[in-house]
PyMOL CGO cylinders between C-alpha atoms (Angstrom):
from pymol import cmd
from pymol.cgo import CYLINDER

trace = [
    CYLINDER, 16.94, -11.42, 2.35, 17.05, -8.46, -0.02, 0.3, 1, 1, 1, 1, 1, 1,
    CYLINDER, 17.05, -8.46, -0.02, 15.97, -4.91, 0.68, 0.3, 1, 1, 1, 1, 1, 1,
    CYLINDER, 15.97, -4.91, 0.68, 14.23, -2.64, -1.83, 0.3, 1, 1, 1, 1, 1, 1,
    CYLINDER, 14.23, -2.64, -1.83, 13.51, 1.08, -1.57, 0.3, 1, 1, 1, 1, 1, 1,
    CYLINDER, 13.51, 1.08, -1.57, 10.55, 2.24, -3.65, 0.3, 1, 1, 1, 1, 1, 1,
    CYLINDER, 10.55, 2.24, -3.65, 10.31, 5.95, -4.42, 0.3, 1, 1, 1, 1, 1, 1,
    CYLINDER, 10.31, 5.95, -4.42, 7.02, 7.38, -5.65, 0.3, 1, 1, 1, 1, 1, 1,
    CYLINDER, 7.02, 7.38, -5.65, 3.32, 6.44, -5.58, 0.3, 1, 1, 1, 1, 1, 1,
    CYLINDER, 3.32, 6.44, -5.58, 0.99, 7.06, -2.67, 0.3, 1, 1, 1, 1, 1, 1,
    CYLINDER, 0.99, 7.06, -2.67, -0.03, 3.43, -2.20, 0.3, 1, 1, 1, 1, 1, 1,
    CYLINDER, -0.03, 3.43, -2.20, 1.69, 0.26, -3.32, 0.3, 1, 1, 1, 1, 1, 1,
    CYLINDER, 1.69, 0.26, -3.32, -1.29, -2.07, -3.00, 0.3, 1, 1, 1, 1, 1, 1,
    CYLINDER, -1.29, -2.07, -3.00, -0.38, -5.70, -3.71, 0.3, 1, 1, 1, 1, 1, 1,
    CYLINDER, -0.38, -5.70, -3.71, 2.98, -4.77, -5.25, 0.3, 1, 1, 1, 1, 1, 1,
    CYLINDER, 2.98, -4.77, -5.25, 4.71, -5.50, -1.94, 0.3, 1, 1, 1, 1, 1, 1,
    CYLINDER, 4.71, -5.50, -1.94, 3.31, -9.04, -1.91, 0.3, 1, 1, 1, 1, 1, 1,
    CYLINDER, 3.31, -9.04, -1.91, 4.45, -9.65, -5.48, 0.3, 1, 1, 1, 1, 1, 1,
    CYLINDER, 4.45, -9.65, -5.48, 7.94, -8.37, -4.71, 0.3, 1, 1, 1, 1, 1, 1,
    CYLINDER, 7.94, -8.37, -4.71, 8.52, -11.25, -2.31, 0.3, 1, 1, 1, 1, 1, 1,
    CYLINDER, 8.52, -11.25, -2.31, 8.58, -13.63, -5.31, 0.3, 1, 1, 1, 1, 1, 1,
    CYLINDER, 8.58, -13.63, -5.31, 11.58, -11.63, -6.55, 0.3, 1, 1, 1, 1, 1, 1,
    CYLINDER, 11.58, -11.63, -6.55, 13.37, -12.11, -3.23, 0.3, 1, 1, 1, 1, 1, 1,
    CYLINDER, 13.37, -12.11, -3.23, 12.62, -8.71, -1.68, 0.3, 1, 1, 1, 1, 1, 1,
    CYLINDER, 12.62, -8.71, -1.68, 11.55, -9.38, 1.89, 0.3, 1, 1, 1, 1, 1, 1,
    CYLINDER, 11.55, -9.38, 1.89, 12.22, -5.87, 3.16, 0.3, 1, 1, 1, 1, 1, 1,
    CYLINDER, 12.22, -5.87, 3.16, 10.43, -3.14, 1.19, 0.3, 1, 1, 1, 1, 1, 1,
    CYLINDER, 10.43, -3.14, 1.19, 10.77, 0.49, 2.21, 0.3, 1, 1, 1, 1, 1, 1,
    CYLINDER, 10.77, 0.49, 2.21, 8.63, 3.20, 0.62, 0.3, 1, 1, 1, 1, 1, 1,
    CYLINDER, 8.63, 3.20, 0.62, 8.98, 6.96, 0.15, 0.3, 1, 1, 1, 1, 1, 1,
    CYLINDER, 8.98, 6.96, 0.15, 5.88, 8.51, -1.40, 0.3, 1, 1, 1, 1, 1, 1,
    CYLINDER, 5.88, 8.51, -1.40, 7.61, 11.71, -2.40, 0.3, 1, 1, 1, 1, 1, 1,
    CYLINDER, 7.61, 11.71, -2.40, 4.54, 13.81, -1.62, 0.3, 1, 1, 1, 1, 1, 1,
    CYLINDER, 4.54, 13.81, -1.62, 6.23, 15.82, 1.11, 0.3, 1, 1, 1, 1, 1, 1,
    CYLINDER, 6.23, 15.82, 1.11, 8.95, 18.30, 0.18, 0.3, 1, 1, 1, 1, 1, 1,
    CYLINDER, 8.95, 18.30, 0.18, 11.09, 16.89, 2.98, 0.3, 1, 1, 1, 1, 1, 1,
    CYLINDER, 11.09, 16.89, 2.98, 11.34, 13.57, 1.12, 0.3, 1, 1, 1, 1, 1, 1,
    CYLINDER, 11.34, 13.57, 1.12, 14.48, 14.78, -0.67, 0.3, 1, 1, 1, 1, 1, 1,
    CYLINDER, 14.48, 14.78, -0.67, 16.25, 14.95, 2.70, 0.3, 1, 1, 1, 1, 1, 1,
    CYLINDER, 16.25, 14.95, 2.70, 15.58, 11.31, 3.62, 0.3, 1, 1, 1, 1, 1, 1,
    CYLINDER, 15.58, 11.31, 3.62, 18.66, 9.15, 3.75, 0.3, 1, 1, 1, 1, 1, 1,
    CYLINDER, 18.66, 9.15, 3.75, 18.86, 5.82, 1.95, 0.3, 1, 1, 1, 1, 1, 1,
    CYLINDER, 18.86, 5.82, 1.95, 19.23, 2.99, 4.44, 0.3, 1, 1, 1, 1, 1, 1,
    CYLINDER, 19.23, 2.99, 4.44, 22.59, 1.23, 4.40, 0.3, 1, 1, 1, 1, 1, 1,
    CYLINDER, 22.59, 1.23, 4.40, 20.94, -2.18, 4.06, 0.3, 1, 1, 1, 1, 1, 1,
    CYLINDER, 20.94, -2.18, 4.06, 19.17, -1.20, 0.81, 0.3, 1, 1, 1, 1, 1, 1,
    CYLINDER, 19.17, -1.20, 0.81, 20.11, -3.52, -2.08, 0.3, 1, 1, 1, 1, 1, 1,
    CYLINDER, 20.11, -3.52, -2.08, 18.15, -1.82, -4.88, 0.3, 1, 1, 1, 1, 1, 1,
    CYLINDER, 18.15, -1.82, -4.88, 16.18, 1.37, -5.50, 0.3, 1, 1, 1, 1, 1, 1,
    CYLINDER, 16.18, 1.37, -5.50, 13.05, 1.38, -7.65, 0.3, 1, 1, 1, 1, 1, 1,
    CYLINDER, 13.05, 1.38, -7.65, 11.74, 4.77, -8.79, 0.3, 1, 1, 1, 1, 1, 1,
    CYLINDER, 11.74, 4.77, -8.79, 8.12, 4.80, -9.98, 0.3, 1, 1, 1, 1, 1, 1,
    CYLINDER, 8.12, 4.80, -9.98, 8.42, 7.47, -12.65, 0.3, 1, 1, 1, 1, 1, 1,
    CYLINDER, 8.42, 7.47, -12.65, 4.76, 8.29, -13.13, 0.3, 1, 1, 1, 1, 1, 1,
    CYLINDER, 4.76, 8.29, -13.13, 4.34, 9.19, -9.44, 0.3, 1, 1, 1, 1, 1, 1,
    CYLINDER, 4.34, 9.19, -9.44, 7.47, 11.12, -8.50, 0.3, 1, 1, 1, 1, 1, 1,
    CYLINDER, 7.47, 11.12, -8.50, 8.59, 14.69, -9.08, 0.3, 1, 1, 1, 1, 1, 1,
    CYLINDER, 8.59, 14.69, -9.08, 11.72, 15.36, -11.08, 0.3, 1, 1, 1, 1, 1, 1,
    CYLINDER, 11.72, 15.36, -11.08, 13.65, 16.93, -8.22, 0.3, 1, 1, 1, 1, 1, 1,
    CYLINDER, 13.65, 16.93, -8.22, 13.19, 13.92, -5.95, 0.3, 1, 1, 1, 1, 1, 1,
    CYLINDER, 13.19, 13.92, -5.95, 14.10, 11.57, -8.77, 0.3, 1, 1, 1, 1, 1, 1,
    CYLINDER, 14.10, 11.57, -8.77, 17.28, 13.54, -9.42, 0.3, 1, 1, 1, 1, 1, 1,
    CYLINDER, 17.28, 13.54, -9.42, 18.24, 13.57, -5.73, 0.3, 1, 1, 1, 1, 1, 1,
    CYLINDER, 18.24, 13.57, -5.73, 17.60, 9.83, -5.31, 0.3, 1, 1, 1, 1, 1, 1,
    CYLINDER, 17.60, 9.83, -5.31, 19.63, 9.09, -8.43, 0.3, 1, 1, 1, 1, 1, 1,
    CYLINDER, 19.63, 9.09, -8.43, 22.56, 11.11, -7.05, 0.3, 1, 1, 1, 1, 1, 1,
    CYLINDER, 22.56, 11.11, -7.05, 22.35, 9.44, -3.62, 0.3, 1, 1, 1, 1, 1, 1,
    CYLINDER, 22.35, 9.44, -3.62, 22.27, 6.01, -5.27, 0.3, 1, 1, 1, 1, 1, 1,
    CYLINDER, 22.27, 6.01, -5.27, 25.36, 6.89, -7.27, 0.3, 1, 1, 1, 1, 1, 1,
    CYLINDER, 25.36, 6.89, -7.27, 27.18, 8.10, -4.14, 0.3, 1, 1, 1, 1, 1, 1,
    CYLINDER, 27.18, 8.10, -4.14, 26.31, 4.88, -2.28, 0.3, 1, 1, 1, 1, 1, 1,
    CYLINDER, 26.31, 4.88, -2.28, 27.01, 2.74, -5.36, 0.3, 1, 1, 1, 1, 1, 1,
    CYLINDER, 27.01, 2.74, -5.36, 23.49, 1.29, -5.31, 0.3, 1, 1, 1, 1, 1, 1,
    CYLINDER, 23.49, 1.29, -5.31, 21.72, -0.03, -8.39, 0.3, 1, 1, 1, 1, 1, 1,
    CYLINDER, 21.72, -0.03, -8.39, 18.63, 1.91, -9.40, 0.3, 1, 1, 1, 1, 1, 1,
    CYLINDER, 18.63, 1.91, -9.40, 15.70, 0.91, -11.63, 0.3, 1, 1, 1, 1, 1, 1,
    CYLINDER, 15.70, 0.91, -11.63, 13.01, 3.08, -13.16, 0.3, 1, 1, 1, 1, 1, 1,
    CYLINDER, 13.01, 3.08, -13.16, 9.50, 1.84, -13.95, 0.3, 1, 1, 1, 1, 1, 1,
    CYLINDER, 9.50, 1.84, -13.95, 5.90, 2.92, -14.17, 0.3, 1, 1, 1, 1, 1, 1,
    CYLINDER, 5.90, 2.92, -14.17, 3.59, 1.84, -11.35, 0.3, 1, 1, 1, 1, 1, 1,
    CYLINDER, 3.59, 1.84, -11.35, 2.11, -1.05, -13.35, 0.3, 1, 1, 1, 1, 1, 1,
    CYLINDER, 2.11, -1.05, -13.35, 3.25, -4.50, -12.24, 0.3, 1, 1, 1, 1, 1, 1,
    CYLINDER, 3.25, -4.50, -12.24, 4.29, -5.34, -15.80, 0.3, 1, 1, 1, 1, 1, 1,
    CYLINDER, 4.29, -5.34, -15.80, 6.68, -2.40, -15.91, 0.3, 1, 1, 1, 1, 1, 1,
    CYLINDER, 6.68, -2.40, -15.91, 8.02, -3.10, -12.41, 0.3, 1, 1, 1, 1, 1, 1,
    CYLINDER, 8.02, -3.10, -12.41, 8.55, -6.77, -13.21, 0.3, 1, 1, 1, 1, 1, 1,
    CYLINDER, 8.55, -6.77, -13.21, 10.45, -5.91, -16.38, 0.3, 1, 1, 1, 1, 1, 1,
    CYLINDER, 10.45, -5.91, -16.38, 12.69, -3.42, -14.55, 0.3, 1, 1, 1, 1, 1, 1,
    CYLINDER, 12.69, -3.42, -14.55, 13.47, -5.94, -11.81, 0.3, 1, 1, 1, 1, 1, 1,
    CYLINDER, 13.47, -5.94, -11.81, 14.23, -8.64, -14.36, 0.3, 1, 1, 1, 1, 1, 1,
    CYLINDER, 14.23, -8.64, -14.36, 16.71, -6.37, -16.10, 0.3, 1, 1, 1, 1, 1, 1,
    CYLINDER, 16.71, -6.37, -16.10, 18.41, -5.98, -12.69, 0.3, 1, 1, 1, 1, 1, 1,
    CYLINDER, 18.41, -5.98, -12.69, 18.44, -9.74, -12.00, 0.3, 1, 1, 1, 1, 1, 1,
    CYLINDER, 18.44, -9.74, -12.00, 20.19, -11.74, -14.68, 0.3, 1, 1, 1, 1, 1, 1,
    CYLINDER, 20.19, -11.74, -14.68, 18.72, -15.02, -13.44, 0.3, 1, 1, 1, 1, 1, 1,
    CYLINDER, 18.72, -15.02, -13.44, 15.12, -13.84, -13.84, 0.3, 1, 1, 1, 1, 1, 1,
    CYLINDER, 15.12, -13.84, -13.84, 13.07, -16.33, -15.87, 0.3, 1, 1, 1, 1, 1, 1,
    CYLINDER, 13.07, -16.33, -15.87, 10.60, -13.66, -16.98, 0.3, 1, 1, 1, 1, 1, 1,
    CYLINDER, 10.60, -13.66, -16.98, 13.44, -11.66, -18.54, 0.3, 1, 1, 1, 1, 1, 1,
    CYLINDER, 13.44, -11.66, -18.54, 14.74, -14.74, -20.32, 0.3, 1, 1, 1, 1, 1, 1,
    CYLINDER, 14.74, -14.74, -20.32, 11.26, -15.47, -21.67, 0.3, 1, 1, 1, 1, 1, 1,
    CYLINDER, 11.26, -15.47, -21.67, 10.92, -11.85, -22.87, 0.3, 1, 1, 1, 1, 1, 1,
    CYLINDER, 10.92, -11.85, -22.87, 14.25, -12.08, -24.68, 0.3, 1, 1, 1, 1, 1, 1,
    CYLINDER, 14.25, -12.08, -24.68, 13.21, -15.34, -26.36, 0.3, 1, 1, 1, 1, 1, 1,
    CYLINDER, 13.21, -15.34, -26.36, 9.91, -13.79, -27.47, 0.3, 1, 1, 1, 1, 1, 1,
    CYLINDER, 9.91, -13.79, -27.47, 11.72, -10.76, -28.88, 0.3, 1, 1, 1, 1, 1, 1,
    CYLINDER, 11.72, -10.76, -28.88, 14.21, -12.96, -30.74, 0.3, 1, 1, 1, 1, 1, 1,
    CYLINDER, 14.21, -12.96, -30.74, 11.39, -14.96, -32.35, 0.3, 1, 1, 1, 1, 1, 1,
    CYLINDER, 11.39, -14.96, -32.35, 9.59, -11.81, -33.51, 0.3, 1, 1, 1, 1, 1, 1,
    CYLINDER, 9.59, -11.81, -33.51, 12.76, -10.40, -35.15, 0.3, 1, 1, 1, 1, 1, 1,
]
cmd.load_cgo(trace, "trace")
């Protein structure tokens, strides 16, 4: 069971359901709307942090990045679209078939 912390966006919609196919059974979410969000601690059982860049303020992003570095946690950045999230997660997971298919497609077009 893997744990993912998502930072940004008001609502995740069906993103949480899709994340289970990537092995993330525990998804935590910080919207970042409240100024107190920068004070929230990152749970010790978090395996990966995903920052949704189009829905987060720069200060929160900077603080989360620093906390991730201090806790030696990997961090990914993506837009809120599933395509962007999927690509970011595949770059994190080396065994991701979607990433391998993207690399093959890029190699063919070169």
